[in-house]
N, CA, C, O and the ligand as a Tripos MOL2 file, in Angstrom:
@<TRIPOS>MOLECULE
protein
  297   295    75     0     0
PROTEIN
NO_CHARGES

@<TRIPOS>ATOM
      1 N         -10.6230  -13.9310   -3.2360 N.3       1 MET1
      2 CA         -9.6890  -12.7600   -2.9260 C.3       1 MET1
      3 C          -9.4370  -12.6070   -1.5830 C.2       1 MET1
      4 O         -10.3690  -12.6050   -0.7790 O.2       1 MET1
      5 N          -8.1950  -12.4670   -1.2120 N.am      2 LYS2
      6 CA         -7.5940  -12.4680   -0.0500 C.3       2 LYS2
      7 C          -7.1890  -10.8490    0.3290 C.2       2 LYS2
      8 O          -6.2990  -10.2550   -0.2790 O.2       2 LYS2
      9 N          -7.8940  -10.3040    1.3080 N.am      3 ASP3
     10 CA         -7.4050   -8.8590    1.8090 C.3       3 ASP3
     11 C          -6.6840   -8.9640    3.1990 C.2       3 ASP3
     12 O          -6.9930   -9.7590    4.0860 O.2       3 ASP3
     13 N          -5.7450   -8.1040    3.2440 N.am      4 THR4
     14 CA         -4.8720   -8.0160    4.4240 C.3       4 THR4
     15 C          -4.8920   -6.6160    4.8300 C.2       4 THR4
     16 O          -5.0260   -5.6910    4.0300 O.2       4 THR4
     17 N          -4.7370   -6.4610    6.2610 N.am      5 GLN5
     18 CA         -4.5200   -5.0990    6.6020 C.3       5 GLN5
     19 C          -3.0050   -5.1510    7.4780 C.2       5 GLN5
     20 O          -2.6790   -6.1670    8.0930 O.2       5 GLN5
     21 N          -2.2560   -4.0740    7.4440 N.am      6 MET6
     22 CA         -1.2610   -4.0800    8.3810 C.3       6 MET6
     23 C          -0.8600   -2.6100    8.6320 C.2       6 MET6
     24 O          -1.3890   -1.6850    8.0150 O.2       6 MET6
     25 N           0.1930   -2.4200    9.6590 N.am      7 GLU7
     26 CA          0.4960   -1.0090    9.8740 C.3       7 GLU7
     27 C           2.0360   -0.8280    9.4380 C.2       7 GLU7
     28 O           2.8470   -1.7400    9.6030 O.2       7 GLU7
     29 N           2.3510    0.3000    8.9210 N.am      8 ALA8
     30 CA          3.5710    0.5530    8.4440 C.3       8 ALA8
     31 C           3.9790    1.8450    8.8040 C.2       8 ALA8
     32 O           3.1000    2.7060    8.7890 O.2       8 ALA8
     33 N           5.1560    2.1870    9.1340 N.am      9 GLY9
     34 CA          5.6830    3.7580    9.3050 C.3       9 GLY9
     35 C           6.0690    4.2510    8.0120 C.2       9 GLY9
     36 O           7.1270    3.7940    7.5780 O.2       9 GLY9
     37 N           5.3320    5.2390    7.1610 N.am     10 LEU10
     38 CA          5.5600    5.6370    5.9920 C.3      10 LEU10
     39 C           5.5380    7.1170    6.0390 C.2      10 LEU10
     40 O           4.7940    7.7160    6.8160 O.2      10 LEU10
     41 N           6.3480    7.7190    5.2170 N.am     11 TYR11
     42 CA          6.3120    9.1660    4.8040 C.3      11 TYR11
     43 C           5.0560    9.7680    4.3300 C.2      11 TYR11
     44 O           4.6240    9.4480    3.2220 O.2      11 TYR11
     45 N           4.4150   10.6400    5.0960 N.am     12 CYS12
     46 CA          3.0260   11.2010    4.6070 C.3      12 CYS12
     47 C           3.4580   12.6430    4.1110 C.2      12 CYS12
     48 O           4.1390   13.4820    4.7010 O.2      12 CYS12
     49 N           2.8670   12.6940    2.8570 N.am     13 ASN13
     50 CA          3.0450   13.9330    1.9930 C.3      13 ASN13
     51 C           2.3540   15.2380    2.7130 C.2      13 ASN13
     52 O           2.6990   16.4130    2.5860 O.2      13 ASN13
     53 N           1.3260   14.7240    3.4720 N.am     14 SER14
     54 CA          0.6380   15.8870    4.0030 C.3      14 SER14
     55 C           1.1900   16.3250    5.3370 C.2      14 SER14
     56 O           1.3490   17.5230    5.5730 O.2      14 SER14
     57 N           1.5080   15.3200    6.2780 N.am     15 CYS15
     58 CA          2.0510   15.6850    7.5020 C.3      15 CYS15
     59 C           3.5840   16.1040    7.2870 C.2      15 CYS15
     60 O           4.1660   16.7110    8.1860 O.2      15 CYS15
     61 N           4.1340   15.8250    6.2700 N.am     16 LYS16
     62 CA          5.4850   15.9610    6.0660 C.3      16 LYS16
     63 C           6.5200   15.3120    7.0800 C.2      16 LYS16
     64 O           7.6270   15.7820    7.3430 O.2      16 LYS16
     65 N           6.0190   14.2490    7.5600 N.am     17 GLU17
     66 CA          6.9480   13.3580    8.4710 C.3      17 GLU17
     67 C           6.5840   12.0120    8.2980 C.2      17 GLU17
     68 O           5.5610   11.7300    7.6740 O.2      17 GLU17
     69 N           7.4310   11.0120    8.8620 N.am     18 GLU18
     70 CA          7.1010    9.5530    8.9440 C.3      18 GLU18
     71 C           6.2000    9.2510    9.9790 C.2      18 GLU18
     72 O           6.5490    9.5120   11.1300 O.2      18 GLU18
     73 N           4.9920    8.6950    9.7460 N.am     19 LEU19
     74 CA          3.8820    8.4300   10.5360 C.3      19 LEU19
     75 C           3.4200    6.8600   10.2830 C.2      19 LEU19
     76 O           3.6620    6.1800    9.2850 O.2      19 LEU19
     77 N           2.7260    6.4990   11.4060 N.am     20 PRO20
     78 CA          2.0200    5.1070   11.1310 C.3      20 PRO20
     79 C           0.8820    5.0260   10.1690 C.2      20 PRO20
     80 O          -0.0410    5.8150   10.3720 O.2      20 PRO20
     81 N           0.8020    4.3180    9.2910 N.am     21 HIS21
     82 CA         -0.1660    4.3050    8.2130 C.3      21 HIS21
     83 C          -0.8830    2.8840    8.1090 C.2      21 HIS21
     84 O          -0.2910    1.8180    8.2750 O.2      21 HIS21
     85 N          -2.0330    2.9930    7.8570 N.am     22 HIS22
     86 CA         -2.8040    1.6130    7.7560 C.3      22 HIS22
     87 C          -2.5510    1.4470    6.2440 C.2      22 HIS22
     88 O          -2.6490    2.3170    5.3780 O.2      22 HIS22
     89 N          -2.1560   -0.0360    6.0830 N.am     23 VAL23
     90 CA         -1.8500   -0.5130    4.6300 C.3      23 VAL23
     91 C          -2.7400   -1.5480    4.4710 C.2      23 VAL23
     92 O          -2.7770   -2.5390    5.2010 O.2      23 VAL23
     93 N          -3.5660   -1.3060    3.3900 N.am     24 TYR24
     94 CA         -4.4660   -2.5380    2.9610 C.3      24 TYR24
     95 C          -4.0730   -3.2030    1.7480 C.2      24 TYR24
     96 O          -3.7070   -2.5250    0.7870 O.2      24 TYR24
     97 N          -4.1150   -4.5930    1.6840 N.am     25 TYR25
     98 CA         -3.7260   -5.3720    0.6260 C.3      25 TYR25
     99 C          -4.8360   -6.2530    0.0780 C.2      25 TYR25
    100 O          -5.7200   -6.6830    0.8190 O.2      25 TYR25
    101 N          -4.7880   -6.5220   -1.2320 N.am     26 ILE26
    102 CA         -5.5360   -7.5860   -1.8240 C.3      26 ILE26
    103 C          -4.7050   -8.3130   -2.5660 C.2      26 ILE26
    104 O          -3.9550   -7.8100   -3.4030 O.2      26 ILE26
    105 N          -4.7800   -9.6240   -2.3000 N.am     27 ASN27
    106 CA         -3.7760  -10.7420   -3.0110 C.3      27 ASN27
    107 C          -2.3650  -10.1630   -2.9660 C.2      27 ASN27
    108 O          -1.6270  -10.2570   -3.9470 O.2      27 ASN27
    109 N          -1.9500   -9.5140   -1.7390 N.am     28 GLY28
    110 CA         -0.5240   -9.2560   -1.5910 C.3      28 GLY28
    111 C          -0.1390   -7.9170   -2.0990 C.2      28 GLY28
    112 O           0.9750   -7.4570   -1.8490 O.2      28 GLY28
    113 N          -1.1580   -7.1710   -2.9140 N.am     29 LYS29
    114 CA         -0.7530   -6.0490   -3.6350 C.3      29 LYS29
    115 C          -1.4160   -4.8890   -2.7940 C.2      29 LYS29
    116 O          -2.5430   -5.0470   -2.3240 O.2      29 LYS29
    117 N          -0.7320   -3.7690   -2.6180 N.am     30 ILE30
    118 CA         -1.2200   -2.5550   -1.8580 C.3      30 ILE30
    119 C          -2.1580   -1.9750   -2.8520 C.2      30 ILE30
    120 O          -1.9520   -1.7890   -4.0510 O.2      30 ILE30
    121 N          -3.3500   -1.6890   -2.0720 N.am     31 VAL31
    122 CA         -4.4830   -1.1210   -2.7520 C.3      31 VAL31
    123 C          -4.9870    0.2270   -2.1640 C.2      31 VAL31
    124 O          -5.7120    0.9840   -2.8100 O.2      31 VAL31
    125 N          -4.5310    0.4960   -0.8180 N.am     32 ARG32
    126 CA         -4.7660    1.6550   -0.1090 C.3      32 ARG32
    127 C          -3.9330    2.0420    0.8670 C.2      32 ARG32
    128 O          -3.5040    1.1260    1.5680 O.2      32 ARG32
    129 N          -3.5730    3.1450    1.1220 N.am     33 VAL33
    130 CA         -2.6100    3.6020    2.2300 C.3      33 VAL33
    131 C          -3.2590    4.7130    2.9790 C.2      33 VAL33
    132 O          -3.5830    5.7320    2.3690 O.2      33 VAL33
    133 N          -3.4780    4.5880    4.3070 N.am     34 GLU34
    134 CA         -4.0910    5.7240    4.8870 C.3      34 GLU34
    135 C          -3.3540    6.1100    6.1620 C.2      34 GLU34
    136 O          -3.1030    5.2900    7.0450 O.2      34 GLU34
    137 N          -3.0190    7.3980    6.2180 N.am     35 CYS35
    138 CA         -2.2000    8.0320    7.1680 C.3      35 CYS35
    139 C          -3.1300    8.2080    8.7140 C.2      35 CYS35
    140 O          -4.1120    8.9400    8.8440 O.2      35 CYS35
    141 N          -2.6820    7.5630    9.5120 N.am     36 GLN36
    142 CA         -3.4750    7.6040   10.8830 C.3      36 GLN36
    143 C          -3.4460    8.8670   11.6450 C.2      36 GLN36
    144 O          -4.1590    9.0840   12.6250 O.2      36 GLN36
    145 N          -2.4950    9.7770   11.0950 N.am     37 GLU37
    146 CA         -2.6180   11.1780   11.6480 C.3      37 GLU37
    147 C          -3.7180   11.9960   11.1170 C.2      37 GLU37
    148 O          -4.6600   12.3870   11.8060 O.2      37 GLU37
    149 N          -3.5290   12.2880    9.6100 N.am     38 CYS38
    150 CA         -4.4050   13.1210    8.9450 C.3      38 CYS38
    151 C          -5.5410   12.4140    8.0890 C.2      38 CYS38
    152 O          -6.3360   13.0270    7.3760 O.2      38 CYS38
    153 N          -5.5070   11.1670    8.2460 N.am     39 ARG39
    154 CA         -6.4820   10.2870    7.3370 C.3      39 ARG39
    155 C          -6.3480   10.4680    5.9130 C.2      39 ARG39
    156 O          -7.2780   10.1270    5.1810 O.2      39 ARG39
    157 N          -5.3850   10.9230    5.4820 N.am     40 ARG40
    158 CA         -5.1870   11.0420    4.0070 C.3      40 ARG40
    159 C          -5.0520    9.8460    3.4500 C.2      40 ARG40
    160 O          -4.2590    9.0790    3.9960 O.2      40 ARG40
    161 N          -5.6760    9.4510    2.4120 N.am     41 THR41
    162 CA         -5.8310    8.0630    1.7910 C.3      41 THR41
    163 C          -5.3640    8.0340    0.4140 C.2      41 THR41
    164 O          -5.7920    8.8790   -0.3730 O.2      41 THR41
    165 N          -4.5270    7.1450    0.0390 N.am     42 MET42
    166 CA         -3.9740    7.0230   -1.4150 C.3      42 MET42
    167 C          -4.6130    5.7210   -1.8070 C.2      42 MET42
    168 O          -4.8310    4.7940   -1.0260 O.2      42 MET42
    169 N          -4.8910    5.7380   -3.0770 N.am     43 VAL43
    170 CA         -5.4960    4.3440   -3.6670 C.3      43 VAL43
    171 C          -4.6160    4.0580   -4.8190 C.2      43 VAL43
    172 O          -4.2000    4.9020   -5.6120 O.2      43 VAL43
    173 N          -4.3330    2.6040   -4.8420 N.am     44 PHE44
    174 CA         -3.5490    2.1180   -5.8160 C.3      44 PHE44
    175 C          -4.4400    1.2290   -6.6960 C.2      44 PHE44
    176 O          -5.2840    0.4610   -6.2350 O.2      44 PHE44
    177 N          -4.1690    1.4040   -8.0600 N.am     45 LYS45
    178 CA         -5.0710    0.4990   -8.9320 C.3      45 LYS45
    179 C          -4.2440   -0.7690   -8.9300 C.2      45 LYS45
    180 O          -3.0190   -0.8840   -8.8890 O.2      45 LYS45
    181 N          -5.2510   -1.7560   -8.9850 N.am     46 VAL46
    182 CA         -4.6680   -3.1790   -9.0220 C.3      46 VAL46
    183 C          -5.3100   -3.8720  -10.1420 C.2      46 VAL46
    184 O          -6.5250   -3.7240  -10.2710 O.2      46 VAL46
    185 N          -4.6430   -4.6350  -11.0020 N.am     47 ASP47
    186 CA         -5.1590   -5.3850  -12.0620 C.3      47 ASP47
    187 C          -5.4790   -6.6380  -11.4820 C.2      47 ASP47
    188 O          -4.6500   -7.5470  -11.4410 O.2      47 ASP47
    189 N          -6.6530   -6.7480  -11.0210 N.am     48 VAL48
    190 CA         -7.1310   -8.0860  -10.0940 C.3      48 VAL48
    191 C          -7.0670   -9.2060  -10.9850 C.2      48 VAL48
    192 O          -6.6040  -10.2560  -10.5380 O.2      48 VAL48
    193 N          -7.4730   -9.1510  -12.2250 N.am     49 LEU49
    194 CA         -7.5080  -10.3330  -13.2720 C.3      49 LEU49
    195 C          -5.9670  -10.8320  -13.4370 C.2      49 LEU49
    196 O          -5.6430  -12.0190  -13.4110 O.2      49 LEU49
    197 N          -5.1170   -9.8050  -13.6030 N.am     50 LYS50
    198 CA         -3.9050  -10.4400  -13.8180 C.3      50 LYS50
    199 C          -3.1720  -10.8870  -12.3900 C.2      50 LYS50
    200 O          -2.2640  -11.7180  -12.3690 O.2      50 LYS50
    201 N          -3.6070  -10.3270  -11.3860 N.am     51 GLU51
    202 CA         -3.0580  -10.9560  -10.1140 C.3      51 GLU51
    203 C          -3.5660  -12.1630  -10.0480 C.2      51 GLU51
    204 O          -2.7610  -13.0740   -9.8560 O.2      51 GLU51
    205 N          -4.9070  -12.4790  -10.1760 N.am     52 SER52
    206 CA         -5.4010  -13.9550   -9.8850 C.3      52 SER52
    207 C          -4.8150  -14.9980  -10.7460 C.2      52 SER52
    208 O          -4.6020  -16.1200  -10.2860 O.2      52 SER52
    209 N          -4.5190  -14.6710  -12.0710 N.am     53 ILE53
    210 CA         -3.6340  -15.4890  -12.9450 C.3      53 ILE53
    211 C          -2.1490  -15.8390  -12.2980 C.2      53 ILE53
    212 O          -1.6600  -16.9640  -12.1960 O.2      53 ILE53
    213 N          -1.6620  -14.7950  -11.9590 N.am     54 LYS54
    214 CA         -0.2230  -14.8480  -11.2750 C.3      54 LYS54
    215 C          -0.1620  -15.6340  -10.0690 C.2      54 LYS54
    216 O           0.8000  -16.3500   -9.7900 O.2      54 LYS54
    217 N          -1.3410  -15.4800   -9.2470 N.am     55 ARG55
    218 CA         -1.3490  -16.0830   -7.9370 C.3      55 ARG55
    219 C          -0.1610  -15.7210   -7.1480 C.2      55 ARG55
    220 O           0.3980  -16.5810   -6.4670 O.2      55 ARG55
    221 N           0.2270  -14.6130   -7.1880 N.am     56 SER56
    222 CA          1.4240  -14.0960   -6.3820 C.3      56 SER56
    223 C           1.2090  -13.8950   -5.0330 C.2      56 SER56
    224 O           0.3000  -13.1500   -4.6690 O.2      56 SER56
    225 N           1.9430  -14.4750   -4.2250 N.am     57 THR57
    226 CA          1.8070  -14.4220   -2.6590 C.3      57 THR57
    227 C           3.1610  -13.6750   -2.2040 C.2      57 THR57
    228 O           3.6870  -13.9240   -1.1200 O.2      57 THR57
    229 N           3.6010  -12.8860   -2.9750 N.am     58 SER58
    230 CA          4.8670  -12.3530   -2.7010 C.3      58 SER58
    231 C           4.9050  -11.5230   -1.4720 C.2      58 SER58
    232 O           3.7940  -11.0900   -1.1670 O.2      58 SER58
    233 N           5.9310  -11.1620   -0.6380 N.am     59 VAL59
    234 CA          5.9120  -10.7070    0.7750 C.3      59 VAL59
    235 C           5.6770   -9.1400    0.6680 C.2      59 VAL59
    236 O           6.0150   -8.5010   -0.3280 O.2      59 VAL59
    237 N           5.0700   -8.5800    1.7760 N.am     60 SER60
    238 CA          4.8710   -7.2400    1.8080 C.3      60 SER60
    239 C           6.1270   -6.2570    1.5840 C.2      60 SER60
    240 O           6.0510   -5.1370    1.0790 O.2      60 SER60
    241 N           7.0560   -6.7550    1.9580 N.am     61 LEU61
    242 CA          8.5100   -5.8250    1.8380 C.3      61 LEU61
    243 C           8.5400   -5.4320    0.4420 C.2      61 LEU61
    244 O           8.7750   -4.2540    0.1760 O.2      61 LEU61
    245 N           8.3080   -6.3710   -0.5890 N.am     62 LEU62
    246 CA          8.5030   -5.9310   -1.8450 C.3      62 LEU62
    247 C           7.4610   -4.9240   -2.3980 C.2      62 LEU62
    248 O           7.6880   -4.0700   -3.2550 O.2      62 LEU62
    249 N           6.3960   -5.1360   -1.8310 N.am     63 ASN63
    250 CA          5.2480   -3.9970   -2.1020 C.3      63 ASN63
    251 C           5.5220   -2.6500   -1.4380 C.2      63 ASN63
    252 O           5.2380   -1.5900   -1.9960 O.2      63 ASN63
    253 N           6.0570   -2.7200   -0.2840 N.am     64 LEU64
    254 CA          6.4400   -1.4410    0.3550 C.3      64 LEU64
    255 C           7.4600   -0.7500   -0.5710 C.2      64 LEU64
    256 O           7.2770    0.4380   -0.8410 O.2      64 LEU64
    257 N           8.4020   -1.3330   -1.0200 N.am     65 THR65
    258 CA          9.4600   -0.8360   -1.8490 C.3      65 THR65
    259 C           8.6260   -0.2050   -3.1740 C.2      65 THR65
    260 O           8.9450    0.9130   -3.5770 O.2      65 THR65
    261 N           7.7630   -0.8090   -3.7030 N.am     66 GLU66
    262 CA          6.9550   -0.4200   -4.7970 C.3      66 GLU66
    263 C           6.3500    0.8690   -4.3800 C.2      66 GLU66
    264 O           6.5230    1.8850   -5.0540 O.2      66 GLU66
    265 N           5.6520    0.8610   -3.3010 N.am     67 TYR67
    266 CA          5.0010    2.1370   -2.7340 C.3      67 TYR67
    267 C           5.8160    3.2930   -2.2720 C.2      67 TYR67
    268 O           5.3500    4.4290   -2.1790 O.2      67 TYR67
    269 N           7.0570    2.9730   -1.9810 N.am     68 GLN68
    270 CA          8.0180    4.1570   -1.7800 C.3      68 GLN68
    271 C           8.3650    4.7630   -3.0790 C.2      68 GLN68
    272 O           8.5930    5.9730   -3.0960 O.2      68 GLN68
    273 N           8.4420    3.9980   -4.2940 N.am     69 LYS69
    274 CA          8.6800    4.4300   -5.4940 C.3      69 LYS69
    275 C           7.5790    5.1100   -6.0800 C.2      69 LYS69
    276 O           7.7810    6.0930   -6.7920 O.2      69 LYS69
    277 N           6.2780    4.6290   -5.8210 N.am     70 ASN70
    278 CA          5.1030    5.2970   -6.2440 C.3      70 ASN70
    279 C           4.7430    6.7440   -5.6350 C.2      70 ASN70
    280 O           4.1500    7.5890   -6.3050 O.2      70 ASN70
    281 N           5.1320    6.9420   -4.3780 N.am     71 ILE71
    282 CA          4.8310    7.9700   -3.5350 C.3      71 ILE71
    283 C           5.5560    9.2010   -4.2130 C.2      71 ILE71
    284 O           5.1040   10.3460   -4.2210 O.2      71 ILE71
    285 N           6.6650    8.8220   -4.7400 N.am     72 LYS72
    286 CA          7.4980    9.9880   -5.4080 C.3      72 LYS72
    287 C           6.8230   10.6290   -6.5770 C.2      72 LYS72
    288 O           7.0660   11.7890   -6.9090 O.2      72 LYS72
    289 N           5.8190    9.7160   -7.3070 N.am     73 LYS73
    290 CA          5.2630   10.1140   -8.5100 C.3      73 LYS73
    291 C           3.8500   10.9300   -8.2160 C.2      73 LYS73
    292 O           3.1780   11.4740   -9.0920 O.2      73 LYS73
    293 N           3.5650   10.9040   -6.9140 N.am     74 ILE74
    294 CA          2.2240   11.5100   -6.6950 C.3      74 ILE74
    295 C           2.4300   12.9860   -6.4560 C.2      74 ILE74
    296 O           1.4640   13.7190   -6.2460 O.2      74 ILE74
    297 ZN         -0.6770   12.3820    7.4230 Zn       75 ZN75
@<TRIPOS>BOND
     1     1     2 1
     2     2     3 1
     3     3     4 2
     4     3     5 am
     5     5     6 1
     6     6     7 1
     7     7     8 2
     8     7     9 am
     9     9    10 1
    10    10    11 1
    11    11    12 2
    12    11    13 am
    13    13    14 1
    14    14    15 1
    15    15    16 2
    16    15    17 am
    17    17    18 1
    18    18    19 1
    19    19    20 2
    20    19    21 am
    21    21    22 1
    22    22    23 1
    23    23    24 2
    24    23    25 am
    25    25    26 1
    26    26    27 1
    27    27    28 2
    28    27    29 am
    29    29    30 1
    30    30    31 1
    31    31    32 2
    32    31    33 am
    33    33    34 1
    34    34    35 1
    35    35    36 2
    36    35    37 am
    37    37    38 1
    38    38    39 1
    39    39    40 2
    40    39    41 am
    41    41    42 1
    42    42    43 1
    43    43    44 2
    44    43    45 am
    45    45    46 1
    46    46    47 1
    47    47    48 2
    48    47    49 am
    49    49    50 1
    50    50    51 1
    51    51    52 2
    52    51    53 am
    53    53    54 1
    54    54    55 1
    55    55    56 2
    56    55    57 am
    57    57    58 1
    58    58    59 1
    59    59    60 2
    60    59    61 am
    61    61    62 1
    62    62    63 1
    63    63    64 2
    64    63    65 am
    65    65    66 1
    66    66    67 1
    67    67    68 2
    68    67    69 am
    69    69    70 1
    70    70    71 1
    71    71    72 2
    72    71    73 am
    73    73    74 1
    74    74    75 1
    75    75    76 2
    76    75    77 am
    77    77    78 1
    78    78    79 1
    79    79    80 2
    80    79    81 am
    81    81    82 1
    82    82    83 1
    83    83    84 2
    84    83    85 am
    85    85    86 1
    86    86    87 1
    87    87    88 2
    88    87    89 am
    89    89    90 1
    90    90    91 1
    91    91    92 2
    92    91    93 am
    93    93    94 1
    94    94    95 1
    95    95    96 2
    96    95    97 am
    97    97    98 1
    98    98    99 1
    99    99   100 2
   100    99   101 am
   101   101   102 1
   102   102   103 1
   103   103   104 2
   104   103   105 am
   105   105   106 1
   106   106   107 1
   107   107   108 2
   108   107   109 am
   109   109   110 1
   110   110   111 1
   111   111   112 2
   112   111   113 am
   113   113   114 1
   114   114   115 1
   115   115   116 2
   116   115   117 am
   117   117   118 1
   118   118   119 1
   119   119   120 2
   120   119   121 am
   121   121   122 1
   122   122   123 1
   123   123   124 2
   124   123   125 am
   125   125   126 1
   126   126   127 1
   127   127   128 2
   128   127   129 am
   129   129   130 1
   130   130   131 1
   131   131   132 2
   132   131   133 am
   133   133   134 1
   134   134   135 1
   135   135   136 2
   136   135   137 am
   137   137   138 1
   138   138   139 1
   139   139   140 2
   140   139   141 am
   141   141   142 1
   142   142   143 1
   143   143   144 2
   144   143   145 am
   145   145   146 1
   146   146   147 1
   147   147   148 2
   148   147   149 am
   149   149   150 1
   150   150   151 1
   151   151   152 2
   152   151   153 am
   153   153   154 1
   154   154   155 1
   155   155   156 2
   156   155   157 am
   157   157   158 1
   158   158   159 1
   159   159   160 2
   160   159   161 am
   161   161   162 1
   162   162   163 1
   163   163   164 2
   164   163   165 am
   165   165   166 1
   166   166   167 1
   167   167   168 2
   168   167   169 am
   169   169   170 1
   170   170   171 1
   171   171   172 2
   172   171   173 am
   173   173   174 1
   174   174   175 1
   175   175   176 2
   176   175   177 am
   177   177   178 1
   178   178   179 1
   179   179   180 2
   180   179   181 am
   181   181   182 1
   182   182   183 1
   183   183   184 2
   184   183   185 am
   185   185   186 1
   186   186   187 1
   187   187   188 2
   188   187   189 am
   189   189   190 1
   190   190   191 1
   191   191   192 2
   192   191   193 am
   193   193   194 1
   194   194   195 1
   195   195   196 2
   196   195   197 am
   197   197   198 1
   198   198   199 1
   199   199   200 2
   200   199   201 am
   201   201   202 1
   202   202   203 1
   203   203   204 2
   204   203   205 am
   205   205   206 1
   206   206   207 1
   207   207   208 2
   208   207   209 am
   209   209   210 1
   210   210   211 1
   211   211   212 2
   212   211   213 am
   213   213   214 1
   214   214   215 1
   215   215   216 2
   216   215   217 am
   217   217   218 1
   218   218   219 1
   219   219   220 2
   220   219   221 am
   221   221   222 1
   222   222   223 1
   223   223   224 2
   224   223   225 am
   225   225   226 1
   226   226   227 1
   227   227   228 2
   228   227   229 am
   229   229   230 1
   230   230   231 1
   231   231   232 2
   232   231   233 am
   233   233   234 1
   234   234   235 1
   235   235   236 2
   236   235   237 am
   237   237   238 1
   238   238   239 1
   239   239   240 2
   240   239   241 am
   241   241   242 1
   242   242   243 1
   243   243   244 2
   244   243   245 am
   245   245   246 1
   246   246   247 1
   247   247   248 2
   248   247   249 am
   249   249   250 1
   250   250   251 1
   251   251   252 2
   252   251   253 am
   253   253   254 1
   254   254   255 1
   255   255   256 2
   256   255   257 am
   257   257   258 1
   258   258   259 1
   259   259   260 2
   260   259   261 am
   261   261   262 1
   262   262   263 1
   263   263   264 2
   264   263   265 am
   265   265   266 1
   266   266   267 1
   267   267   268 2
   268   267   269 am
   269   269   270 1
   270   270   271 1
   271   271   272 2
   272   271   273 am
   273   273   274 1
   274   274   275 1
   275   275   276 2
   276   275   277 am
   277   277   278 1
   278   278   279 1
   279   279   280 2
   280   279   281 am
   281   281   282 1
   282   282   283 1
   283   283   284 2
   284   283   285 am
   285   285   286 1
   286   286   287 1
   287   287   288 2
   288   287   289 am
   289   289   290 1
   290   290   291 1
   291   291   292 2
   292   291   293 am
   293   293   294 1
   294   294   295 1
   295   295   296 2
@<TRIPOS>SUBSTRUCTURE
     1 MET1         2 RESIDUE 1 A MET
     2 LYS2         6 RESIDUE 1 A LYS
     3 ASP3        10 RESIDUE 1 A ASP
     4 THR4        14 RESIDUE 1 A THR
     5 GLN5        18 RESIDUE 1 A GLN
     6 MET6        22 RESIDUE 1 A MET
     7 GLU7        26 RESIDUE 1 A GLU
     8 ALA8        30 RESIDUE 1 A ALA
     9 GLY9        34 RESIDUE 1 A GLY
    10 LEU10       38 RESIDUE 1 A LEU
    11 TYR11       42 RESIDUE 1 A TYR
    12 CYS12       46 RESIDUE 1 A CYS
    13 ASN13       50 RESIDUE 1 A ASN
    14 SER14       54 RESIDUE 1 A SER
    15 CYS15       58 RESIDUE 1 A CYS
    16 LYS16       62 RESIDUE 1 A LYS
    17 GLU17       66 RESIDUE 1 A GLU
    18 GLU18       70 RESIDUE 1 A GLU
    19 LEU19       74 RESIDUE 1 A LEU
    20 PRO20       78 RESIDUE 1 A PRO
    21 HIS21       82 RESIDUE 1 A HIS
    22 HIS22       86 RESIDUE 1 A HIS
    23 VAL23       90 RESIDUE 1 A VAL
    24 TYR24       94 RESIDUE 1 A TYR
    25 TYR25       98 RESIDUE 1 A TYR
    26 ILE26      102 RESIDUE 1 A ILE
    27 ASN27      106 RESIDUE 1 A ASN
    28 GLY28      110 RESIDUE 1 A GLY
    29 LYS29      114 RESIDUE 1 A LYS
    30 ILE30      118 RESIDUE 1 A ILE
    31 VAL31      122 RESIDUE 1 A VAL
    32 ARG32      126 RESIDUE 1 A ARG
    33 VAL33      130 RESIDUE 1 A VAL
    34 GLU34      134 RESIDUE 1 A GLU
    35 CYS35      138 RESIDUE 1 A CYS
    36 GLN36      142 RESIDUE 1 A GLN
    37 GLU37      146 RESIDUE 1 A GLU
    38 CYS38      150 RESIDUE 1 A CYS
    39 ARG39      154 RESIDUE 1 A ARG
    40 ARG40      158 RESIDUE 1 A ARG
    41 THR41      162 RESIDUE 1 A THR
    42 MET42      166 RESIDUE 1 A MET
    43 VAL43      170 RESIDUE 1 A VAL
    44 PHE44      174 RESIDUE 1 A PHE
    45 LYS45      178 RESIDUE 1 A LYS
    46 VAL46      182 RESIDUE 1 A VAL
    47 ASP47      186 RESIDUE 1 A ASP
    48 VAL48      190 RESIDUE 1 A VAL
    49 LEU49      194 RESIDUE 1 A LEU
    50 LYS50      198 RESIDUE 1 A LYS
    51 GLU51      202 RESIDUE 1 A GLU
    52 SER52      206 RESIDUE 1 A SER
    53 ILE53      210 RESIDUE 1 A ILE
    54 LYS54      214 RESIDUE 1 A LYS
    55 ARG55      218 RESIDUE 1 A ARG
    56 SER56      222 RESIDUE 1 A SER
    57 THR57      226 RESIDUE 1 A THR
    58 SER58      230 RESIDUE 1 A SER
    59 VAL59      234 RESIDUE 1 A VAL
    60 SER60      238 RESIDUE 1 A SER
    61 LEU61      242 RESIDUE 1 A LEU
    62 LEU62      246 RESIDUE 1 A LEU
    63 ASN63      250 RESIDUE 1 A ASN
    64 LEU64      254 RESIDUE 1 A LEU
    65 THR65      258 RESIDUE 1 A THR
    66 GLU66      262 RESIDUE 1 A GLU
    67 TYR67      266 RESIDUE 1 A TYR
    68 GLN68      270 RESIDUE 1 A GLN
    69 LYS69      274 RESIDUE 1 A LYS
    70 ASN70      278 RESIDUE 1 A ASN
    71 ILE71      282 RESIDUE 1 A ILE
    72 LYS72      286 RESIDUE 1 A LYS
    73 LYS73      290 RESIDUE 1 A LYS
    74 ILE74      294 RESIDUE 1 A ILE
    75 ZN75       297 GROUP 0 **** ****
């Protein structure tokens, strides 16, 4: 299992503004996003089994788009 960490400027629902976030990936999928300002953490469920079969190494940009879609549902 490969996990990655990066930083991204994302909108925080608590701070009500765009701030740097720590974004944690496992196998290229976002599993956790943490606001560096208020430390609010969002956890994403990942189907690890399905991921390992698919062996997806898709780029983070795609996942960030997914994230932007998900944050609206929270
Ligand atoms: Zn925040």
